[in-house]
VOVEX-984498 format. One line per field, with one value per residue (C-alpha): residue in three letters; y, z, x; residue number from 1. Coordinates in steps of 0.05 Angstrom, whole numbers, plus 5000, padded with zeros to 4 digits. Layout:
BEGIN
aa <- (ala;...)
Y <- (Y;...)
Z <- (Z;...)
X <- (X;...)
i <- (NUM;...)
This chain:
BEGIN
aa <- (unk;unk;unk;unk;unk;unk;unk;unk;unk;unk;unk;unk;unk;unk;unk;unk;unk;unk;unk;unk;unk;unk;unk;unk;unk;unk;unk;unk;unk;unk;unk;unk;unk;unk;unk;unk;unk;unk;unk;unk;unk;unk;unk;unk;unk;unk;unk;unk;unk;unk;unk;unk;unk;unk;unk;unk;unk;unk;unk;unk;unk;unk;unk;unk;unk;unk;unk;unk;unk;unk;unk;unk;unk;unk;unk;unk)
Y <- (6667;6711;6730;6695;6745;6692;6624;6569;6574;6516;6502;6574;6621;6684;6746;6766;6823;6775;6726;6781;6802;6730;6721;6787;6773;6705;6698;6682;6611;6599;6628;6564;6526;6571;6531;6573;6532;6553;6555;6528;6470;6460;6466;6508;6583;6642;6712;6765;6837;6892;6924;6977;6931;6885;6883;6837;6765;6692;6654;6579;6554;6503;6519;6486;6498;6466;6517;6578;6622;6604;6666;6665;6671;6742;6773;6820)
Z <- (6985;6924;6864;6799;6745;6692;6671;6620;6556;6508;6538;6537;6596;6584;6626;6656;6605;6547;6577;6585;6513;6488;6529;6507;6434;6434;6413;6470;6444;6442;6510;6546;6506;6526;6573;6621;6672;6736;6726;6796;6803;6732;6751;6709;6723;6693;6684;6729;6707;6755;6798;6851;6904;6867;6810;6750;6766;6755;6800;6804;6775;6832;6898;6908;6979;6964;6910;6927;6887;6922;6951;7025;7044;7045;7100;7077)
X <- (9226;9232;9191;9205;9226;9243;9217;9227;9187;9196;9265;9290;9296;9255;9241;9174;9169;9179;9128;9076;9089;9080;9017;8987;9004;8970;8898;8850;8840;8916;8934;8915;8968;9025;9069;9110;9150;9184;9259;9270;9220;9194;9121;9072;9070;9034;9059;9027;9029;9050;8997;8992;9020;9068;9118;9109;9128;9109;9061;9052;8987;8983;9016;9083;9108;9176;9193;9237;9189;9124;9092;9075;9001;8976;8935;8880)
i <- (1;2;3;4;5;6;7;8;9;10;11;12;13;14;15;16;17;18;19;20;21;22;23;24;25;26;27;28;29;30;31;32;33;34;35;36;37;38;39;40;41;42;43;44;45;46;47;48;49;50;51;52;53;54;55;56;57;58;59;60;61;62;63;64;65;66;67;68;69;70;71;72;73;74;75;76)
């Protein structure tokens, strides 16, 4: 399983950097209407910014075990 670095946004493939820019440029009341879709399964995803332990990528809003981009469970 890999990490999604691109998604569909209104029918166009965009990168994680572009998605983060779109999300961050939207007003708080309009962020919920942004529809990012997984380019593999078509289910809704959200962009996740890079952190100390991961690179920027998309995550499914609802888990989809059949998708190639679903993250495995993490142990803490």
